[in-house]
Backbone as XML, in Angstrom:
<?xml version="1.0"?>
<chain id="A" units="angstrom">
  <residue number="1" name="UNK">
    <atom name="N" x="120.641" y="107.827" z="103.909"/>
    <atom name="CA" x="119.253" y="108.047" z="103.542"/>
    <atom name="C" x="118.995" y="107.380" z="102.192"/>
  </residue>
  <residue number="2" name="UNK">
    <atom name="N" x="117.993" y="106.538" z="102.112"/>
    <atom name="CA" x="117.702" y="105.866" z="100.845"/>
    <atom name="C" x="116.516" y="106.545" z="100.162"/>
  </residue>
  <residue number="3" name="UNK">
    <atom name="N" x="116.599" y="106.596" z="98.876"/>
    <atom name="CA" x="115.539" y="107.197" z="98.075"/>
    <atom name="C" x="114.667" y="106.071" z="97.550"/>
  </residue>
  <residue number="4" name="UNK">
    <atom name="N" x="113.358" y="106.206" z="97.727"/>
    <atom name="CA" x="112.439" y="105.205" z="97.208"/>
    <atom name="C" x="112.410" y="105.284" z="95.703"/>
  </residue>
  <residue number="5" name="UNK">
    <atom name="N" x="112.663" y="104.161" z="95.068"/>
    <atom name="CA" x="112.556" y="104.103" z="93.615"/>
    <atom name="C" x="112.253" y="102.666" z="93.211"/>
  </residue>
  <residue number="6" name="UNK">
    <atom name="N" x="111.849" y="102.507" z="91.952"/>
    <atom name="CA" x="111.469" y="101.211" z="91.427"/>
    <atom name="C" x="111.725" y="101.236" z="89.925"/>
  </residue>
  <residue number="7" name="UNK">
    <atom name="N" x="112.065" y="100.112" z="89.351"/>
    <atom name="CA" x="112.208" y="100.023" z="87.896"/>
    <atom name="C" x="110.856" y="100.341" z="87.254"/>
  </residue>
  <residue number="8" name="UNK">
    <atom name="N" x="110.874" y="101.046" z="86.124"/>
    <atom name="CA" x="109.624" y="101.420" z="85.465"/>
    <atom name="C" x="108.854" y="100.198" z="84.986"/>
  </residue>
  <residue number="9" name="UNK">
    <atom name="N" x="109.532" y="99.154" z="84.497"/>
    <atom name="CA" x="108.804" y="97.970" z="84.034"/>
    <atom name="C" x="108.112" y="97.257" z="85.187"/>
  </residue>
  <residue number="10" name="UNK">
    <atom name="N" x="108.761" y="97.218" z="86.326"/>
    <atom name="CA" x="108.168" y="96.597" z="87.518"/>
    <atom name="C" x="106.963" y="97.419" z="87.975"/>
  </residue>
  <residue number="11" name="UNK">
    <atom name="N" x="107.112" y="98.742" z="87.986"/>
    <atom name="CA" x="106.008" y="99.594" z="88.435"/>
    <atom name="C" x="104.799" y="99.470" z="87.511"/>
  </residue>
  <residue number="12" name="UNK">
    <atom name="N" x="105.015" y="99.498" z="86.201"/>
    <atom name="CA" x="103.898" y="99.356" z="85.258"/>
    <atom name="C" x="103.176" y="98.031" z="85.458"/>
  </residue>
  <residue number="13" name="UNK">
    <atom name="N" x="103.915" y="96.994" z="85.759"/>
    <atom name="CA" x="103.339" y="95.674" z="86.017"/>
    <atom name="C" x="102.572" y="95.665" z="87.341"/>
  </residue>
  <residue number="14" name="UNK">
    <atom name="N" x="103.184" y="96.193" z="88.402"/>
    <atom name="CA" x="102.517" y="96.233" z="89.711"/>
    <atom name="C" x="101.256" y="97.081" z="89.682"/>
  </residue>
  <residue number="15" name="UNK">
    <atom name="N" x="101.280" y="98.167" z="88.910"/>
    <atom name="CA" x="100.125" y="99.059" z="88.809"/>
    <atom name="C" x="99.088" y="98.521" z="87.827"/>
  </residue>
  <residue number="16" name="UNK">
    <atom name="N" x="99.348" y="97.353" z="87.263"/>
    <atom name="CA" x="98.441" y="96.634" z="86.372"/>
    <atom name="C" x="98.184" y="97.335" z="85.043"/>
  </residue>
  <residue number="17" name="UNK">
    <atom name="N" x="99.191" y="98.071" z="84.550"/>
    <atom name="CA" x="99.102" y="98.648" z="83.214"/>
    <atom name="C" x="99.627" y="97.666" z="82.170"/>
  </residue>
  <residue number="18" name="UNK">
    <atom name="N" x="100.305" y="96.612" z="82.630"/>
    <atom name="CA" x="100.808" y="95.563" z="81.742"/>
    <atom name="C" x="100.554" y="94.217" z="82.417"/>
  </residue>
  <residue number="19" name="UNK">
    <atom name="N" x="100.174" y="93.227" z="81.614"/>
    <atom name="CA" x="99.867" y="91.902" z="82.171"/>
    <atom name="C" x="101.103" y="91.191" z="82.676"/>
  </residue>
  <residue number="20" name="UNK">
    <atom name="N" x="102.244" y="91.430" z="82.030"/>
    <atom name="CA" x="103.499" y="90.817" z="82.465"/>
    <atom name="C" x="104.586" y="91.871" z="82.500"/>
  </residue>
  <residue number="21" name="UNK">
    <atom name="N" x="105.646" y="91.556" z="83.225"/>
    <atom name="CA" x="106.779" y="92.460" z="83.278"/>
    <atom name="C" x="107.445" y="92.562" z="81.908"/>
  </residue>
  <residue number="22" name="UNK">
    <atom name="N" x="107.448" y="91.465" z="81.171"/>
    <atom name="CA" x="108.027" y="91.464" z="79.827"/>
    <atom name="C" x="107.283" y="92.422" z="78.902"/>
  </residue>
  <residue number="23" name="UNK">
    <atom name="N" x="105.953" y="92.418" z="78.977"/>
    <atom name="CA" x="105.162" y="93.347" z="78.156"/>
    <atom name="C" x="105.423" y="94.795" z="78.558"/>
  </residue>
  <residue number="24" name="UNK">
    <atom name="N" x="105.603" y="95.034" z="79.849"/>
    <atom name="CA" x="105.930" y="96.384" z="80.318"/>
    <atom name="C" x="107.287" y="96.812" z="79.767"/>
  </residue>
  <residue number="25" name="UNK">
    <atom name="N" x="108.245" y="95.897" z="79.761"/>
    <atom name="CA" x="109.579" y="96.194" z="79.235"/>
    <atom name="C" x="109.511" y="96.529" z="77.750"/>
  </residue>
  <residue number="26" name="UNK">
    <atom name="N" x="108.685" y="95.812" z="77.004"/>
    <atom name="CA" x="108.526" y="96.075" z="75.576"/>
    <atom name="C" x="107.940" y="97.468" z="75.348"/>
  </residue>
  <residue number="27" name="UNK">
    <atom name="N" x="106.963" y="97.855" z="76.162"/>
    <atom name="CA" x="106.381" y="99.202" z="76.053"/>
    <atom name="C" x="107.472" y="100.265" z="76.185"/>
  </residue>
  <residue number="28" name="UNK">
    <atom name="N" x="108.339" y="100.070" z="77.160"/>
    <atom name="CA" x="109.409" y="101.040" z="77.414"/>
    <atom name="C" x="110.409" y="101.044" z="76.261"/>
  </residue>
  <residue number="29" name="UNK">
    <atom name="N" x="110.820" y="99.861" z="75.826"/>
    <atom name="CA" x="111.818" y="99.757" z="74.755"/>
    <atom name="C" x="111.321" y="100.339" z="73.439"/>
  </residue>
  <residue number="30" name="UNK">
    <atom name="N" x="110.013" y="100.306" z="73.207"/>
    <atom name="CA" x="109.430" y="100.885" z="71.987"/>
    <atom name="C" x="109.337" y="102.410" z="72.061"/>
  </residue>
  <residue number="31" name="UNK">
    <atom name="N" x="109.649" y="102.977" z="73.213"/>
    <atom name="CA" x="109.582" y="104.429" z="73.367"/>
    <atom name="C" x="108.189" y="104.947" z="73.666"/>
  </residue>
  <residue number="32" name="UNK">
    <atom name="N" x="107.305" y="104.084" z="74.160"/>
    <atom name="CA" x="105.918" y="104.465" z="74.417"/>
    <atom name="C" x="105.702" y="105.057" z="75.800"/>
  </residue>
  <residue number="33" name="UNK">
    <atom name="N" x="106.773" y="105.188" z="76.593"/>
    <atom name="CA" x="106.636" y="105.671" z="77.972"/>
    <atom name="C" x="107.502" y="106.910" z="78.173"/>
  </residue>
  <residue number="34" name="UNK">
    <atom name="N" x="106.874" y="107.959" z="78.725"/>
    <atom name="CA" x="107.603" y="109.175" z="79.082"/>
    <atom name="C" x="107.481" y="109.391" z="80.575"/>
  </residue>
  <residue number="35" name="UNK">
    <atom name="N" x="108.544" y="109.885" z="81.170"/>
    <atom name="CA" x="108.595" y="110.101" z="82.607"/>
    <atom name="C" x="108.936" y="111.557" z="82.879"/>
  </residue>
  <residue number="36" name="UNK">
    <atom name="N" x="108.161" y="112.188" z="83.757"/>
    <atom name="CA" x="108.478" y="113.544" z="84.211"/>
    <atom name="C" x="108.947" y="113.431" z="85.651"/>
  </residue>
  <residue number="37" name="UNK">
    <atom name="N" x="110.219" y="113.764" z="85.862"/>
    <atom name="CA" x="110.846" y="113.693" z="87.186"/>
    <atom name="C" x="111.506" y="115.042" z="87.454"/>
  </residue>
  <residue number="38" name="UNK">
    <atom name="N" x="111.148" y="115.667" z="88.560"/>
    <atom name="CA" x="111.679" y="116.989" z="88.914"/>
    <atom name="C" x="111.494" y="118.007" z="87.789"/>
  </residue>
  <residue number="39" name="UNK">
    <atom name="N" x="110.343" y="117.941" z="87.107"/>
    <atom name="CA" x="110.008" y="118.911" z="86.080"/>
    <atom name="C" x="110.586" y="118.640" z="84.697"/>
  </residue>
  <residue number="40" name="UNK">
    <atom name="N" x="111.434" y="117.633" z="84.559"/>
    <atom name="CA" x="112.029" y="117.325" z="83.257"/>
    <atom name="C" x="111.410" y="116.050" z="82.690"/>
  </residue>
  <residue number="41" name="UNK">
    <atom name="N" x="110.880" y="116.151" z="81.458"/>
    <atom name="CA" x="110.263" y="114.981" z="80.832"/>
    <atom name="C" x="111.280" y="114.265" z="79.950"/>
  </residue>
  <residue number="42" name="UNK">
    <atom name="N" x="111.286" y="112.934" z="80.052"/>
    <atom name="CA" x="112.209" y="112.105" z="79.296"/>
    <atom name="C" x="111.457" y="110.934" z="78.698"/>
  </residue>
  <residue number="43" name="UNK">
    <atom name="N" x="111.773" y="110.609" z="77.453"/>
    <atom name="CA" x="111.234" y="109.393" z="76.846"/>
    <atom name="C" x="112.144" y="108.263" z="77.315"/>
  </residue>
  <residue number="44" name="UNK">
    <atom name="N" x="111.566" y="107.306" z="78.016"/>
    <atom name="CA" x="112.373" y="106.213" z="78.552"/>
    <atom name="C" x="112.732" y="105.225" z="77.453"/>
  </residue>
  <residue number="45" name="UNK">
    <atom name="N" x="113.945" y="104.680" z="77.546"/>
    <atom name="CA" x="114.422" y="103.751" z="76.536"/>
    <atom name="C" x="114.824" y="102.403" z="77.117"/>
  </residue>
  <residue number="46" name="UNK">
    <atom name="N" x="114.962" y="102.345" z="78.432"/>
    <atom name="CA" x="115.371" y="101.097" z="79.076"/>
    <atom name="C" x="114.427" y="100.768" z="80.222"/>
  </residue>
  <residue number="47" name="UNK">
    <atom name="N" x="114.014" y="99.506" z="80.335"/>
    <atom name="CA" x="113.108" y="99.109" z="81.407"/>
    <atom name="C" x="113.706" y="99.264" z="82.804"/>
  </residue>
  <residue number="48" name="UNK">
    <atom name="N" x="115.019" y="99.415" z="82.893"/>
    <atom name="CA" x="115.671" y="99.541" z="84.195"/>
    <atom name="C" x="115.640" y="100.962" z="84.744"/>
  </residue>
  <residue number="49" name="UNK">
    <atom name="N" x="115.112" y="101.917" z="83.992"/>
    <atom name="CA" x="115.032" y="103.298" z="84.476"/>
    <atom name="C" x="114.140" y="103.367" z="85.712"/>
  </residue>
  <residue number="50" name="UNK">
    <atom name="N" x="114.471" y="104.264" z="86.619"/>
    <atom name="CA" x="113.759" y="104.354" z="87.902"/>
    <atom name="C" x="112.584" y="105.318" z="87.865"/>
  </residue>
  <residue number="51" name="UNK">
    <atom name="N" x="111.578" y="104.982" z="88.654"/>
    <atom name="CA" x="110.425" y="105.838" z="88.873"/>
    <atom name="C" x="110.339" y="106.075" z="90.382"/>
  </residue>
  <residue number="52" name="UNK">
    <atom name="N" x="109.902" y="107.274" z="90.763"/>
    <atom name="CA" x="109.816" y="107.667" z="92.173"/>
    <atom name="C" x="108.418" y="108.197" z="92.472"/>
  </residue>
  <residue number="53" name="UNK">
    <atom name="N" x="107.969" y="108.109" z="93.724"/>
    <atom name="CA" x="106.699" y="108.743" z="94.078"/>
    <atom name="C" x="106.758" y="110.231" z="93.734"/>
  </residue>
  <residue number="54" name="UNK">
    <atom name="N" x="105.683" y="110.735" z="93.129"/>
    <atom name="CA" x="105.629" y="112.130" z="92.711"/>
    <atom name="C" x="105.920" y="112.310" z="91.224"/>
  </residue>
  <residue number="55" name="UNK">
    <atom name="N" x="106.560" y="111.322" z="90.603"/>
    <atom name="CA" x="106.829" y="111.386" z="89.162"/>
    <atom name="C" x="105.524" y="111.268" z="88.389"/>
  </residue>
  <residue number="56" name="UNK">
    <atom name="N" x="105.539" y="111.765" z="87.171"/>
    <atom name="CA" x="104.396" y="111.582" z="86.282"/>
    <atom name="C" x="104.822" y="110.656" z="85.152"/>
  </residue>
  <residue number="57" name="UNK">
    <atom name="N" x="103.958" y="109.701" z="84.833"/>
    <atom name="CA" x="104.221" y="108.732" z="83.775"/>
    <atom name="C" x="103.152" y="108.913" z="82.707"/>
  </residue>
  <residue number="58" name="UNK">
    <atom name="N" x="103.586" y="109.029" z="81.463"/>
    <atom name="CA" x="102.700" y="109.197" z="80.324"/>
    <atom name="C" x="103.038" y="108.087" z="79.339"/>
  </residue>
  <residue number="59" name="UNK">
    <atom name="N" x="102.024" y="107.347" z="78.912"/>
    <atom name="CA" x="102.292" y="106.265" z="77.969"/>
    <atom name="C" x="101.094" y="106.032" z="77.065"/>
  </residue>
  <residue number="60" name="UNK">
    <atom name="N" x="101.374" y="105.408" z="75.942"/>
    <atom name="CA" x="100.337" y="105.069" z="74.973"/>
    <atom name="C" x="100.184" y="103.557" z="74.986"/>
  </residue>
  <residue number="61" name="UNK">
    <atom name="N" x="98.937" y="103.119" z="75.107"/>
    <atom name="CA" x="98.644" y="101.694" z="75.123"/>
    <atom name="C" x="97.345" y="101.479" z="74.372"/>
  </residue>
  <residue number="62" name="UNK">
    <atom name="N" x="97.398" y="100.638" z="73.356"/>
    <atom name="CA" x="96.234" y="100.363" z="72.519"/>
    <atom name="C" x="95.645" y="101.647" z="71.922"/>
  </residue>
  <residue number="63" name="UNK">
    <atom name="N" x="96.510" y="102.551" z="71.496"/>
    <atom name="CA" x="96.070" y="103.790" z="70.878"/>
    <atom name="C" x="95.503" y="104.821" z="71.833"/>
  </residue>
  <residue number="64" name="UNK">
    <atom name="N" x="95.624" y="104.578" z="73.113"/>
    <atom name="CA" x="95.061" y="105.474" z="74.127"/>
    <atom name="C" x="96.178" y="106.068" z="74.986"/>
  </residue>
  <residue number="65" name="UNK">
    <atom name="N" x="96.149" y="107.388" z="75.177"/>
    <atom name="CA" x="97.147" y="108.057" z="75.999"/>
    <atom name="C" x="96.705" y="108.007" z="77.456"/>
  </residue>
  <residue number="66" name="UNK">
    <atom name="N" x="97.595" y="107.563" z="78.318"/>
    <atom name="CA" x="97.321" y="107.497" z="79.751"/>
    <atom name="C" x="98.373" y="108.323" z="80.477"/>
  </residue>
  <residue number="67" name="UNK">
    <atom name="N" x="97.924" y="109.188" z="81.383"/>
    <atom name="CA" x="98.827" y="110.012" z="82.178"/>
    <atom name="C" x="98.478" y="109.822" z="83.645"/>
  </residue>
  <residue number="68" name="UNK">
    <atom name="N" x="99.481" y="109.447" z="84.448"/>
    <atom name="CA" x="99.259" y="109.216" z="85.877"/>
    <atom name="C" x="100.397" y="109.809" z="86.697"/>
  </residue>
  <residue number="69" name="UNK">
    <atom name="N" x="100.089" y="110.135" z="87.934"/>
    <atom name="CA" x="101.108" y="110.552" z="88.910"/>
    <atom name="C" x="101.342" y="109.371" z="89.840"/>
  </residue>
  <residue number="70" name="UNK">
    <atom name="N" x="102.608" y="109.045" z="90.046"/>
    <atom name="CA" x="102.985" y="107.923" z="90.892"/>
    <atom name="C" x="102.799" y="108.309" z="92.359"/>
  </residue>
  <residue number="71" name="UNK">
    <atom name="N" x="101.981" y="107.536" z="93.077"/>
    <atom name="CA" x="101.753" y="107.777" z="94.508"/>
    <atom name="C" x="102.551" y="106.806" z="95.371"/>
  </residue>
  <residue number="72" name="UNK">
    <atom name="N" x="102.746" y="105.603" z="94.865"/>
    <atom name="CA" x="103.469" y="104.581" z="95.615"/>
    <atom name="C" x="104.116" y="103.607" z="94.662"/>
  </residue>
  <residue number="73" name="UNK">
    <atom name="N" x="104.999" y="102.774" z="95.203"/>
    <atom name="CA" x="105.737" y="101.833" z="94.366"/>
    <atom name="C" x="105.240" y="100.404" z="94.508"/>
  </residue>
  <residue number="74" name="UNK">
    <atom name="N" x="104.633" y="100.089" z="95.617"/>
    <atom name="CA" x="104.148" y="98.739" z="95.854"/>
    <atom name="C" x="105.296" y="97.792" z="96.168"/>
  </residue>
  <residue number="75" name="UNK">
    <atom name="N" x="104.957" y="96.693" z="96.793"/>
    <atom name="CA" x="105.970" y="95.684" z="97.115"/>
    <atom name="C" x="105.803" y="94.441" z="96.268"/>
  </residue>
  <residue number="76" name="UNK">
    <atom name="N" x="104.605" y="94.279" z="95.716"/>
    <atom name="CA" x="104.324" y="93.126" z="94.860"/>
    <atom name="C" x="103.124" y="93.461" z="93.996"/>
  </residue>
  <residue number="77" name="UNK">
    <atom name="N" x="102.840" y="92.601" z="93.025"/>
    <atom name="CA" x="101.650" y="92.800" z="92.198"/>
    <atom name="C" x="100.469" y="92.243" z="92.971"/>
  </residue>
  <residue number="78" name="UNK">
    <atom name="N" x="99.514" y="93.088" z="93.250"/>
    <atom name="CA" x="98.354" y="92.669" z="94.019"/>
    <atom name="C" x="97.078" y="92.787" z="93.212"/>
  </residue>
  <residue number="79" name="UNK">
    <atom name="N" x="95.986" y="92.783" z="93.902"/>
    <atom name="CA" x="94.677" y="92.925" z="93.273"/>
    <atom name="C" x="94.544" y="94.318" z="92.653"/>
  </residue>
  <residue number="80" name="UNK">
    <atom name="N" x="93.621" y="94.453" z="91.722"/>
    <atom name="CA" x="93.408" y="95.723" z="91.037"/>
    <atom name="C" x="93.129" y="96.852" z="92.026"/>
  </residue>
  <residue number="81" name="UNK">
    <atom name="N" x="92.412" y="96.551" z="93.082"/>
    <atom name="CA" x="92.090" y="97.560" z="94.092"/>
    <atom name="C" x="93.370" y="98.074" z="94.762"/>
  </residue>
  <residue number="82" name="UNK">
    <atom name="N" x="94.316" y="97.185" z="95.031"/>
    <atom name="CA" x="95.600" y="97.599" z="95.614"/>
    <atom name="C" x="96.436" y="98.363" z="94.600"/>
  </residue>
  <residue number="83" name="UNK">
    <atom name="N" x="96.414" y="97.914" z="93.357"/>
    <atom name="CA" x="97.195" y="98.564" z="92.302"/>
    <atom name="C" x="96.727" y="100.002" z="92.105"/>
  </residue>
  <residue number="84" name="UNK">
    <atom name="N" x="95.434" y="100.248" z="92.228"/>
    <atom name="CA" x="94.868" y="101.575" z="92.022"/>
    <atom name="C" x="95.411" y="102.591" z="93.037"/>
  </residue>
  <residue number="85" name="UNK">
    <atom name="N" x="95.912" y="102.110" z="94.171"/>
    <atom name="CA" x="96.474" y="102.993" z="95.197"/>
    <atom name="C" x="97.881" y="103.485" z="94.831"/>
  </residue>
  <residue number="86" name="UNK">
    <atom name="N" x="98.477" y="102.918" z="93.779"/>
    <atom name="CA" x="99.839" y="103.283" z="93.391"/>
    <atom name="C" x="99.897" y="104.530" z="92.513"/>
  </residue>
  <residue number="87" name="UNK">
    <atom name="N" x="98.745" y="105.004" z="92.027"/>
    <atom name="CA" x="98.744" y="106.148" z="91.116"/>
    <atom name="C" x="97.434" y="106.909" z="91.184"/>
  </residue>
  <residue number="88" name="UNK">
    <atom name="N" x="97.467" y="108.120" z="90.642"/>
    <atom name="CA" x="96.254" y="108.902" z="90.434"/>
    <atom name="C" x="96.297" y="109.426" z="89.007"/>
  </residue>
  <residue number="89" name="UNK">
    <atom name="N" x="95.148" y="109.501" z="88.398"/>
    <atom name="CA" x="95.066" y="109.981" z="87.016"/>
    <atom name="C" x="95.428" y="111.459" z="86.962"/>
  </residue>
  <residue number="90" name="UNK">
    <atom name="N" x="96.128" y="111.840" z="85.919"/>
    <atom name="CA" x="96.410" y="113.247" z="85.663"/>
    <atom name="C" x="96.073" y="113.498" z="84.204"/>
  </residue>
  <residue number="91" name="UNK">
    <atom name="N" x="96.080" y="114.722" z="83.813"/>
    <atom name="CA" x="95.692" y="115.052" z="82.445"/>
    <atom name="C" x="96.913" y="115.049" z="81.539"/>
  </residue>
  <residue number="92" name="UNK">
    <atom name="N" x="96.827" y="114.378" z="80.380"/>
    <atom name="CA" x="97.960" y="114.411" z="79.453"/>
    <atom name="C" x="98.133" y="115.809" z="78.879"/>
  </residue>
  <residue number="93" name="UNK">
    <atom name="N" x="99.334" y="116.129" z="78.418"/>
    <atom name="CA" x="99.548" y="117.458" z="77.829"/>
    <atom name="C" x="98.722" y="117.622" z="76.566"/>
  </residue>
  <residue number="94" name="UNK">
    <atom name="N" x="98.509" y="118.860" z="76.176"/>
    <atom name="CA" x="97.727" y="119.145" z="74.964"/>
    <atom name="C" x="98.348" y="118.449" z="73.766"/>
  </residue>
  <residue number="95" name="UNK">
    <atom name="N" x="97.498" y="117.928" z="72.908"/>
    <atom name="CA" x="97.956" y="117.166" z="71.753"/>
    <atom name="C" x="97.848" y="117.995" z="70.477"/>
  </residue>
  <residue number="96" name="UNK">
    <atom name="N" x="98.295" y="119.246" z="70.521"/>
    <atom name="CA" x="98.178" y="120.130" z="69.361"/>
    <atom name="C" x="99.080" y="119.706" z="68.204"/>
  </residue>
  <residue number="97" name="UNK">
    <atom name="N" x="100.128" y="118.951" z="68.499"/>
    <atom name="CA" x="101.068" y="118.574" z="67.452"/>
    <atom name="C" x="100.833" y="117.157" z="66.933"/>
  </residue>
  <residue number="98" name="UNK">
    <atom name="N" x="99.595" y="116.709" z="66.998"/>
    <atom name="CA" x="99.267" y="115.381" z="66.484"/>
    <atom name="C" x="99.488" y="115.339" z="64.981"/>
  </residue>
  <residue number="99" name="UNK">
    <atom name="N" x="100.026" y="114.242" z="64.475"/>
    <atom name="CA" x="100.159" y="114.123" z="63.025"/>
    <atom name="C" x="98.788" y="113.992" z="62.360"/>
  </residue>
  <residue number="100" name="UNK">
    <atom name="N" x="98.662" y="114.543" z="61.201"/>
    <atom name="CA" x="97.399" y="114.425" z="60.477"/>
    <atom name="C" x="97.353" y="113.087" z="59.764"/>
  </residue>
  <residue number="101" name="UNK">
    <atom name="N" x="96.174" y="112.462" z="59.721"/>
    <atom name="CA" x="96.062" y="111.134" z="59.089"/>
    <atom name="C" x="96.283" y="111.169" z="57.601"/>
  </residue>
</chain>
């Protein structure tokens, strides 16, 4: 039995959250991506980490927090309309511990 999974950098690229796979990898390496899998949240550190349908991905891009639930992995990078089928928006956790400016 095989488990569906995909590299996080590939998924971010296919879902059109990053223009290139390299930019997606940089997001992950900078620690800007968190993954919730089976109820445990982890800050990802390597672009090769796997994402599965049902996982939640939380990341910061251009100062904006984005939280999505993975619905599919995709087979290639397609049009924006196809990419939108790979995820659904979810609500980010409360930001009560934000640093003060």
